[in-house]
Structure formats: C-alpha cells, structure tokens
C-alpha positions in Angstrom: -169.3 -24.6 -49.9 -171.9 -26.0 -47.6 -175.7 -26.1 -47.8 -178.1 -28.1 -45.6 -181.7 -29.0 -46.5 -184.4 -31.2 -45.3 -184.5 -33.0 -48.7 -182.4 -32.7 -51.8 -184.1 -33.9 -55.1 -181.8 -34.8 -57.9 -183.2 -34.1 -61.4 -185.7 -31.4 -62.4 -187.6 -33.5 -64.9 -191.3 -34.2 -64.4 -190.8 -36.7 -61.5 -188.3 -34.5 -59.7 -190.6 -31.5 -59.9 -193.6 -33.5 -58.7 -191.5 -34.7 -55.7 -190.1 -31.3 -54.9 -193.5 -29.6 -55.0 -195.1 -32.3 -52.9 -192.4 -32.0 -50.3 -192.7 -28.2 -50.1 -196.5 -28.5 -49.8 -195.8 -30.9 -46.8 -193.7 -28.2 -45.1 -190.2 -29.5 -46.0 -187.3 -27.5 -47.1 -186.6 -29.2 -50.4 -183.8 -28.3 -52.8 -184.2 -29.3 -56.4 -181.1 -29.5 -58.6 -180.5 -30.2 -62.2 -177.5 -30.5 -64.4 -178.9 -28.4 -67.2 -180.0 -24.8 -67.7 -183.3 -23.2 -66.9 -185.0 -21.7 -70.0 -188.3 -19.9 -70.6 -191.5 -21.7 -71.7 -191.5 -22.0 -75.4 -187.7 -21.9 -75.7 -186.3 -24.7 -78.0 -184.7 -27.7 -76.5 -180.9 -27.8 -77.0 -179.1 -30.9 -78.2 -177.4 -32.8 -75.4 -173.6 -32.2 -75.1 -172.3 -35.6 -76.2 -168.8 -34.9 -74.7 -170.3 -34.3 -71.2 -173.1 -36.8 -71.4 -171.8 -39.5 -73.7 -171.8 -43.3 -73.2 -170.3 -46.4 -74.7 -172.1 -49.5 -75.9 -171.1 -53.2 -76.2 -173.5 -54.2 -79.0 -174.0 -51.8 -81.9 -175.7 -48.5 -81.7 -177.9 -47.4 -78.8 -179.5 -44.0 -78.3 -182.4 -42.4 -76.5 -184.0 -39.0 -76.2 -182.1 -37.1 -73.6 -182.6 -33.6 -72.3 -180.3 -31.8 -69.9 -182.4 -28.9 -68.8 -184.9 -28.0 -66.1 -188.1 -29.7 -67.3 -186.3 -32.8 -68.5 -187.8 -35.1 -71.1 -191.2 -33.6 -70.6 -190.0 -30.8 -72.9 -190.2 -33.5 -75.7 -193.3 -35.2 -74.4 -196.5 -35.5 -76.4 -198.6 -35.4 -73.3 -200.0 -39.0 -73.6 -201.3 -39.7 -70.1 -202.8 -43.1 -69.5 -202.9 -45.3 -66.4 -201.3 -48.7 -66.7 -203.9 -51.5 -66.5 -204.0 -53.7 -63.5 -202.9 -56.7 -65.6 -199.7 -54.8 -66.7 -198.8 -54.0 -63.1 -199.4 -57.5 -61.9 -197.6 -59.5 -64.6 -194.5 -57.2 -64.4 -194.4 -57.4 -60.6 -194.5 -53.7 -60.1 -193.7 -52.5 -56.5 -197.4 -51.4 -56.3 -200.7 -52.7 -57.5 -203.7 -51.0 -59.1 -205.4 -50.3 -55.8 -202.3 -48.8 -54.3 -201.4 -46.5 -57.1 -205.0 -45.4 -58.0 -205.3 -42.5 -55.5 -201.9 -41.2 -56.6 -203.1 -41.3 -60.2 -206.1 -39.2 -59.2 -204.0 -36.8 -57.3 -201.6 -36.2 -60.2 -204.4 -35.9 -62.7 -206.0 -33.2 -60.7 -202.8 -31.3 -60.0 -201.7 -31.3 -63.6 -205.1 -30.8 -65.1 -205.3 -34.0 -67.2 -208.2 -33.8 -69.6 -209.6 -36.1 -72.3 -209.9 -34.9 -75.9 -212.5 -35.9 -78.5 -212.5 -39.5 -79.7 -211.4 -39.6 -83.4 -214.3 -41.3 -85.2 -212.1 -42.6 -88.1 -209.6 -44.3 -85.8 -212.3 -45.6 -83.5 -214.1 -47.3 -86.5 -210.8 -48.8 -87.7 -210.0 -50.2 -84.2 -213.4 -51.7 -83.9 -213.0 -53.6 -87.2 -209.8 -55.1 -85.8 -211.6 -55.9 -82.4 -209.3 -53.5 -80.6 -210.2 -50.7 -78.1 -209.8 -47.0 -79.0 -209.4 -44.3 -76.4 -209.3 -40.5 -76.9 -206.0 -38.9 -76.0 -205.6 -37.8 -72.4 -203.1 -35.1 -71.5 -202.4 -32.2 -69.1 -203.1 -28.9 -70.7 -201.9 -25.4 -69.8 -204.1 -23.2 -71.9 -203.8 -24.4 -75.4 -200.6 -26.4 -75.0 -199.3 -29.5 -73.3 -198.0 -29.2 -69.7 -194.3 -29.7 -69.1 -192.3 -29.8 -65.9 -191.2 -26.2 -66.7 -194.7 -25.2 -65.6 -194.2 -26.7 -62.1 -193.5 -24.3 -59.3 -190.5 -26.3 -58.3 -188.9 -25.7 -61.7 -188.8 -22.0 -60.9 -186.9 -22.7 -57.7 -184.5 -25.3 -59.1 -180.8 -24.9 -58.9 -179.5 -25.3 -62.5 -176.0 -26.3 -63.8 -175.5 -28.6 -60.8 -174.2 -32.1 -61.7 -174.7 -34.7 -59.0 -171.6 -36.9 -58.7 -171.8 -39.2 -55.7 -173.1 -39.6 -52.1 -171.0 -39.2 -49.0 -172.3 -41.8 -46.5 -171.6 -43.6 -43.3 -173.4 -46.2 -41.2 -176.2 -46.8 -43.8 -177.2 -43.2 -44.4 -176.1 -40.5 -46.8 -174.8 -37.3 -45.3 -174.2 -35.2 -48.4 -174.4 -35.1 -52.1 -171.2 -34.1 -53.9 -171.9 -32.0 -57.0 -170.1 -30.2 -59.7 -171.2 -26.5 -60.0 -170.8 -25.7 -63.7 -170.9 -22.0 -63.1 -167.8 -22.0 -60.8 -166.3 -25.3 -62.0 -165.9 -26.4 -58.4 -167.3 -29.2 -56.3 -170.0 -28.3 -53.9 -171.2 -30.4 -51.0 -175.0 -30.3 -50.4 -176.0 -31.8 -47.1 -179.6 -32.9 -46.2 -181.6 -35.2 -43.9 -182.9 -37.1 -47.0 -182.3 -37.4 -50.7 -184.5 -38.4 -53.7 -183.0 -39.6 -57.0 -185.0 -38.5 -60.1 -182.1 -38.1 -62.5 -183.2 -40.9 -65.0 -182.5 -44.6 -64.8 -179.0 -44.2 -66.3 -177.9 -41.2 -64.3 -179.4 -42.4 -61.0 -177.6 -45.7 -61.4 -174.3 -43.8 -62.2 -174.5 -41.8 -59.0 -174.9 -44.9 -56.9 -172.2 -46.8 -58.8 -169.8 -43.8 -58.1 -170.8 -43.8 -54.4 -168.9 -47.0 -53.5 -171.9 -48.7 -51.9 -171.6 -52.3 -50.7 -174.0 -53.8 -53.1 -172.8 -54.4 -56.7 -176.0 -54.9 -58.7 -176.9 -51.3 -59.4 -177.7 -50.9 -63.1 -179.0 -54.4 -63.6 -182.4 -54.9 -65.2 -182.2 -52.2 -67.8 -185.2 -52.2 -70.1 -186.8 -49.9 -72.7 -189.8 -50.0 -74.9 -189.9 -51.5 -78.4 -191.3 -49.0 -80.9 -192.5 -49.5 -84.4 -193.3 -46.2 -86.1 -194.9 -45.5 -89.5 -196.3 -42.5 -91.4 -199.4 -43.0 -93.4 -199.4 -40.6 -96.4 -202.8 -40.0 -97.8 -203.7 -38.1 -101.0 -206.3 -35.9 -99.3 -206.0 -32.6 -97.5 -205.7 -32.5 -93.7 -208.7 -31.1 -91.7 -208.5 -27.5 -90.7 -206.5 -26.8 -87.5 -208.5 -28.3 -84.6 -209.5 -26.2 -81.6 -208.0 -28.7 -79.2 -204.4 -30.0 -79.2 -205.9 -33.3 -78.3 -208.0 -33.7 -81.5 -207.2 -36.4 -84.0 -205.1 -38.4 -81.5 -206.1 -41.8 -80.3 -204.7 -44.7 -78.3 -205.5 -48.1 -79.8 -205.2 -51.1 -77.5 -205.3 -54.5 -79.3 -205.5 -56.2 -75.8 -202.7 -58.6 -76.6 -202.2 -61.2 -73.8 -205.4 -60.0 -72.2 -207.1 -63.4 -72.2 -206.6 -66.9 -73.6 -207.7 -66.1 -77.2 -205.3 -63.2 -77.3 -202.2 -65.1 -76.1 -199.0 -64.5 -78.0 -195.6 -66.3 -77.9 -194.1 -63.5 -75.8 -194.8 -61.7 -72.5 -196.5 -58.4 -72.2 -198.6 -56.4 -74.6 -198.5 -53.2 -76.7 -200.6 -50.2 -77.7 -200.6 -47.9 -80.7 -200.6 -44.1 -80.6 -202.3 -42.7 -83.7 -201.9 -39.0 -84.4 -203.5 -37.5 -87.5 -204.4 -36.7 -90.1 -202.3 -33.6 -90.0 -200.6 -31.4 -92.6 -197.2 -32.6 -93.7 -195.6 -29.4 -92.4 -196.7 -30.4 -88.9 -194.3 -33.4 -89.1 -191.6 -31.7 -91.2 -192.0 -34.3 -94.0 -193.0 -32.0 -96.9 -190.3 -33.5 -99.1 -192.0 -36.8 -99.2 -194.3 -35.6 -101.9 -193.8 -33.1 -104.9 -193.8 -29.5 -103.7 -197.0 -28.7 -105.6 -198.8 -31.6 -103.9 -198.0 -30.8 -100.3 -201.4 -29.2 -99.5 -203.2 -32.0 -101.2 -201.8 -34.6 -98.8 -202.1 -35.4 -95.1 -200.1 -37.6 -92.7 -201.0 -39.9 -89.8 -198.4 -41.2 -87.4 -198.6 -44.6 -85.9 -196.4 -45.5 -83.0 -196.7 -49.1 -81.5 -195.2 -49.3 -78.0 -194.3 -52.7 -76.8 -193.7 -53.9 -73.2 -190.2 -55.3 -72.7 -189.0 -57.3 -69.7 -185.6 -57.6 -68.1 -183.0 -60.1 -69.3 -179.5 -61.1 -68.2 -177.9 -59.3 -71.1 -179.4 -55.8 -70.4 -177.7 -53.6 -67.9 -175.6 -50.5 -67.4 -172.3 -50.2 -65.7 -169.4 -47.7 -65.8 -166.6 -47.8 -68.4 -163.3 -47.4 -66.5 -161.4 -46.7 -69.7 -163.5 -43.7 -70.9 -164.0 -40.3 -69.3 -166.4 -37.6 -70.2 -165.7 -33.8 -70.4 -166.2 -33.6 -66.6 -163.7 -36.4 -65.9 -166.4 -38.9 -64.9 -166.5 -42.6 -66.0 -169.1 -42.8 -68.7 -172.1 -45.2 -68.6 -171.7 -48.4 -70.7 -174.9 -49.7 -72.1 -175.4 -53.5 -72.5 -178.5 -54.1 -74.5 -179.3 -57.1 -76.6 -182.7 -58.3 -77.8 -184.0 -61.8 -77.0 -186.0 -64.2 -79.1 -189.1 -63.1 -77.2 -188.4 -59.5 -78.3 -187.9 -60.6 -81.9 -191.4 -62.2 -81.9 -192.9 -59.1 -80.3 -191.3 -56.9 -82.9 -192.9 -58.8 -85.7 -196.3 -58.5 -84.0 -195.8 -54.7 -83.6 -195.2 -54.3 -87.3 -198.2 -56.5 -88.2 -200.5 -54.6 -86.0 -199.4 -51.2 -87.5 -199.9 -52.5 -91.0 -203.3 -53.9 -90.2 -204.5 -50.6 -88.6 -203.0 -48.5 -91.4 -204.9 -50.6 -93.9 -208.1 -49.9 -92.1 -207.4 -46.1 -92.0 -206.0 -45.5 -95.4 -207.8 -43.8 -98.2 -207.3 -45.2 -101.8 -203.8 -44.3 -103.1 -202.2 -44.0 -99.7 -198.6 -44.9 -98.9 -197.3 -46.3 -95.6 -193.7 -45.3 -94.9 -191.7 -47.1 -92.1 -189.9 -44.7 -89.8 -188.6 -46.7 -86.8 -188.0 -50.4 -86.7 -188.8 -52.1 -83.4 -185.4 -53.8 -83.3 -183.7 -50.5 -83.1 -182.2 -50.0 -79.6 -183.2 -46.9 -77.6 -186.8 -45.8 -77.5 -186.3 -43.2 -74.8 -188.4 -44.8 -72.0 -185.6 -46.7 -70.3 -186.4 -48.2 -66.8 -185.4 -50.9 -64.4 -181.8 -50.1 -63.4 -182.7 -50.1 -59.7 -185.8 -52.3 -59.8 -184.3 -55.4 -58.2 -185.9 -56.1 -54.8 -182.7 -56.2 -52.8 -181.9 -52.6 -53.9 -185.1 -50.6 -53.3 -188.1 -51.4 -51.1 -191.8 -51.2 -52.1 -192.0 -47.5 -51.0 -189.0 -46.5 -53.1 -186.4 -46.3 -50.3 -182.9 -47.5 -51.1 -181.9 -50.4 -48.9 -178.2 -49.5 -48.7 -178.9 -45.9 -47.6 -181.9 -45.5 -45.4 -182.4 -41.8 -46.2 -182.3 -42.1 -50.0 -185.4 -42.7 -52.1 -185.8 -43.4 -55.9 -188.6 -41.6 -57.7 -187.8 -42.1 -61.4 -188.2 -45.0 -63.7 -185.2 -46.8 -62.2 -187.4 -48.6 -59.8 -190.0 -49.7 -62.4 -189.4 -53.2 -63.7 -190.7 -52.3 -67.1 -192.0 -49.2 -68.9 -195.4 -50.8 -69.4 -197.4 -51.3 -72.5 -198.1 -47.6 -73.2 -196.5 -44.2 -72.5 -195.2 -44.4 -68.9 -195.2 -40.8 -67.8 -198.5 -40.6 -65.9 -197.5 -43.7 -63.9 -194.0 -42.2 -63.2 -195.6 -39.1 -61.9 -198.2 -41.0 -59.7 -195.4 -43.0 -58.2 -193.3 -39.9 -57.7 -196.1 -38.4 -55.6 -196.3 -41.6 -53.7 -192.6 -41.6 -53.0 -192.7 -37.9 -51.9 -195.4 -38.9 -49.4 -193.2 -41.7 -48.1 -190.2 -39.3 -47.7 -192.3 -36.7 -45.9 -193.7 -39.3 -43.5 -190.4 -40.9 -42.8 -188.5 -37.7 -42.2 -191.3 -36.0 -40.3 
C-alpha cells in the first residue's frame, strides 16, 4: 500500500496536532497519524495496553502517564499554561532563547485561547508570607472546559491505529515511513517529502533506533520532572462550585536559584501548583475521612515540579531480548537519581510543607501522595536533545527532511508544566518545515 504526502506527522498529541494544523494552513498536504483510536470529546481515556506498549527498566520501577489515542496526553492535562522564564531557557541551554520563542508563545496562546483565571487570595497571601510569587492559573478553554488536542482540526483528520515502525532512507533523507496498520494487521509504507516526529521522547527515539541510522546516541539525555505531591485536608467545607474552571488554582514560584540569596546546592528551580480548596469527591478521596464528615471537609492539592538535568546514567535504548505484542523491541529505561537530585527532592518537600502550613486551617492534616524520588513524572524529555542529533530549528542532522517537534529535543522539561513551551516550539518547527520544503 502506498501513499505520498508533502509532510507526514507522527503522533496526534498536542504537538503533532499543532504542527499538522500549521502545515495545512501553510498550504501543505500533511498527513497526521497516531497509534491509538480516535474517540469523541468527553469519552474516558483508556488504559494503555501494556503488552503492546510495555518497557523494561534497569533500576527499579519506572512509569509515566501514557495515552495511546488521538489527543495524546493532553487528554490527561490540567491545562496549566505558563511560559518558561528566560533564566530557565538560558541555564538549560535550550535550542532557543526567550526572544526567539516569544512570538511563538503568542501565536499558540491566541490560537488555543489561553486565558487567565482569578488569583486565589488565600494562596497569594500564603506565598507572599514565604517571599514567593503567586500567579493565577492560565489555560486554554473551550467553553467551560480545558482545551485538548482532540479539539484541534487536525485531530479530526488524523489516521488512527497506525503504528510508526521505522524510516526507509538513503543518501541522508527519509523516503518513507513504514507503519503497522492495526486495522488490517499489515505493514504500510507512507511516503512524503518531509516527516515530523511528535510521538513522545520515548517513541520518537525508538523509531530512530529502529531505522538503522549511522549515529548511535539516540535516546541519550533522558530527563523527567521531580514531583512532590501532597493533599491538604481541612475541616471546613469547600466553596460552592466556581463559575470558572480556573478558580482556586495558583502557580507559586519560590524563585529558587533566581539570584545569589536564593542559591541552592543544585541546579535549576521549581514551582508549586496549588489547586483548591475543592470537595473531596472532586479528587476521589472521600474515604480519607469518616463518611458523615465528607461534606464538612475540603482538600487542596500541592504539586511541586522540579527541574532535572541530564546525567550519564539516564537514557533509553532498545531491549534485544524482549518483544512486545507487535514483535518490536521494547524500550529499556535507564534512570537513576544523582546526589543533586536528592538535594532538590528534599527542598521540594520542605517547600510544600512550608506552603501547606501557611494555607492550613486549624486541625488540618497534610497527606503525602507522591515522593519526589519516585521515577516517572510523565514529562519526559531530552532523548534527542544532543546537539549532534538535532539542529536549533528541530531538523534531524542524519536525515535532512526529518524534524523533531516533541519534547525529545528539549534538554529539560523546565521548572513548571512544559506543555505551552512544547506547543510554541511545535509551531516554530512547523514554520521551519514549511519554509524548507516550500
């Protein structure tokens, strides 16, 4: 089976949809493919098939949020949409600086309808007492709900149930993408003038590792966030349901490693997402208090997100001894924390405890949910970020007509939720593809 397109985009998550829509707007025939199904807005997200999308690890447990469906991980996204500060981009040596990415931030914010909610006064006061900055939640809205990639026009045109396997290539360019069509259980060959990888840092690296390219360092530089999560249980009823889905949600920035007085014995910084107070039912934690006291309690979630940097012991390769349900070699995750990460983890917990103490009503209880030394936060990045692999515009050096638009090319996930930056960079990569293949 043969198809030929101007551009094939692999992965119908948020970055793939942004790229595909931008290319269509630029007049290109773009084909968006995804390994999962296409479902209606509001349809629940199915658990990932572990036989088909499993992995092995070399150091204990490792897991991350994964979605195999048109819409990708935006289907689990809380909508947090913040720009990475210039200092974060500079210290992590991103392939772009604040001035370069700024117009793409603006373009994506306009296209998706990113708006700012009301600033929660309680959290703002608590942050001020800790000499931290508080910011109202920013998110893209569609009516009264958070935007997901299923809302993108490209998602409606995407070809589902199509698993990208490897590139066919010669003389430094890819000629076709070999895929497995799950509907027919046959391989299909999708030809194009250009290709864009947006399949996730693990899957994009796997496609290149299976493509028998001359360079051997694909998959190196794997990073993820460190996350410390707590629930603050308070013996007071939650406010009535707010009119905006952005109410009672705040980003707190302690401005760690911002200047000399804020220096810490580790690189990078972190922020804390605060959501609440909300009814216990909103978080599915009613059993944490006696049944007759549920309505008399409220809960506030605190998520501290720490910026992690590459190390020699973190990478992904393919396990020759293990095959998945489709007969592919499975990814093997090498992920070990460093001493620097251990110091950052302690700071994440201290910051959450201090903020919770400022927020808590008398008689409250703070319950730990996620320890920052757990592996697998769900914001993995960096597997193709090495300079000899991808250039500053996202083009793969080994194949001149292949670009990388997902977090693979980001050296870290930053010090806050990375999705807005991923989407801005995806729009930037789409522009580079359209110009190069014009």
